[in-house]
N, C-alpha and C positions, 0 to 999 in steps of 0.2 A: 302106664301111668296106673295107679290106683285111687279108686275114688271111697275111698274109707266110709262107714257110717257111724252116725253119732248121736246119741240124743240132745244133742243142744239146739235150743228154737231156730226158726224161721230168723225172728228179729237179730240174734246173736251173728247167725251164718252171712246175714246180708251186708252186714257193716266190715269191712275189710280191716279194722283197726279191733277187731274181734279178737277174746284171748282165745275163744276156742279155735281159731286158726293155727294156734302155733302148736297144736297137740297133729297138725297135718303135715304129709312129708312134703316139702318143695322139691318139682321137676324144674331142671331147666332146660328150658326148650329153643335149640338155636335158630336163630331167621335171619332170613337173606331175602334179596329185595327178585319179587316179580322178575324173569325174563321181559326186557325192552320188546322182543321181536313177536312174543305170546299178547301182546295188548290187540284189541279188537280191530282198532280202525290204522289206516297209516297216519292219519292227522299226528295221534299219541304217539305210535311211534318213532315219527320223525320229531315231536316236541321235548321228549324225553333221552331221546339218543344223545349221550354220553355225560348226561346229568346225572349228579349221585341223588338218589331214591332211596329206602326202604334201611334209615340209617338205625334201625331199633336191632339189635344184632341176637337180643335174646331176650327170653322171656321168662319168668318163675311163675311156675302154675299149682296150685294147691287146690284138689277139689274133696269136696266134703256130701253127705246126704245124710236127711234125716226120717229118710222113709217117705216122705212126704213130697221135699223139693230136691234137686241136685243143685250143687253151687259150685263154680270154678271160680277163683283167688286168681288176676291177672296181675303181673308188676314188671313195670321195665322201667327203664330210665327215658326221659324226655326233659332236659332243664327249659323248657320251652311252654307251659302248658296253652293248648288252644281249645278252647272250648264255646267263645263269642265268634259269631261272622255278622262283621257291619259293611263287608265291602265284598262285590261279587270276587274278587280275586281273594278271599280269604278261605280256609277250610279250617273244618274244626279235627283235633285226635280221636283217634277211633282205634277197635280192637273186634274181634271176631273168633268165635269160637264156632269150627266149624266139623260137619257129622258126615261121612257119605250115607246114602240112602241103600245103597244093593254094593256088594262085598266089592265089584273091581270096578268102581266108579273112580275118575282120574281125581288124582288132589290136582295138579298143575292142570289149569284151563278153568276150574269152579265145574267139574264132570265132566259128561257128556250128555249128546242124543241117548235120551232113557237109560241114562245113568246118571241121575240126580245127585245131589248135595243139599244140605242144609246146614245153614249158617245164624247165629243167634250174636247181629250186630249191634255192638255197644259206640252210642256216638256221644261225644262231651257235653253239645248241644240241644241233646233230645231228652225229654223226661222220661220216657222209655225206651230202652231196647228194640228192634224191628228183628222181626222171622223174615230170614232170607232163602228163596228157593232161585237153583240155580241148574242148567246142565247144557253147561259150557260158557265160556267167556264172553261177556257182554248182553247173557240172556238172564242176568239177575233179575229179578222179584221179589220189591219189600211188600212185608205185609202185618200188618198190625197184630200183636198176639199177648193177650189178656194174662196168658199164664207166665209170661216173662218179666221180669222186674233187673234192676240192677241198680247199686249204689259206689261211687268212686269219689275218690278224692287224689290230692297231690300235694306232696311233701317228699322236700328234699331233693327236689330235682328226680324224682319216680310218679309215675301214676300207678294207683293202689286201685283195683275193679273188682268187684265181684258183680257176675252177671249168672242167675238163678231161673229156673223154671219148673213150673210142680211136673214132677213124676208122670202121673195120670195124663195130663194134654186135652184133657176134653174139649178145652175150650181155643186148642189149637190149630192153625188151618191144615188142610191135605199137603202134604208134602212133608213133615213135621218129625225128626227123627224120634223115634221111641226107646226107652232108654227105663229099663227095669232092675230094680234091685236084684243081684244073682246073675246077672248077663253080661255079656262081653259086645262092645263095639269098635270102634277106631274114632280119630278126635285129631284134629291140627286147627292152626291158632295162626292171627294175622294180626296186626299194627299201622297204622296209616299215622304217621308225624304232621298233620294241620298245617304245620307251622313252614313246613316245605313245598306246599302244595300238595301232598301226597291225597291222593281218593280215587273212587273206583280200584282200576286194575293196578294201579300206580303203589305200591305198599311193601312191604316186608311178610315174610312168609313161613312158617316151618314148612320145608317140600318134601315131608315125608309122613305119610299119616303115623298118627301113635296109636300103640294098642290101648285099649283102653277098659279098663276091669270095675265092675260096680260090685263091691261085698253087698252080699244079700243080708 
């Protein structure tokens, strides 16, 4: 997956319906349910055994940067948008962009001890995305990050979400991935369908790291 450089302004790129996105190549990322046996507690494993989840089977991803910020435009099918939580049994739709912080950090299980991963997590009921650190299933920590931003809209049975972050990341918490024009990294993606009560490790995800090339 290539992150092309563009002269478009931040105000254009943060808008998922902007004309600027028509110039970016779309990559189809296949998603699969996370294995139920990998869930961190016996209660969750028993509760979800035999229940369908991870219904988002694919995601269309486009990526651009303008030298100052990097942008990921995510699009997936979801006939029922869930953005408001009015009861303890309701959950919001969500999506994440995930990066390894060391080359051999495992994707399955959200990293491992001393092999951390970093995710940028958008949720439909939040004003801003969260910066997530993890070193294995059940170890995730959500942090505020003023360098992160997102804009989302739901139309014609699909979510269209742009998640962005400044490339310098000076105000980001420790354990945040460093992305620089002219370098390579890896990336993965995840989707939670709140209407199906998906949350935490119950989700659809891309089971393999994707190569990420950031144009200079």
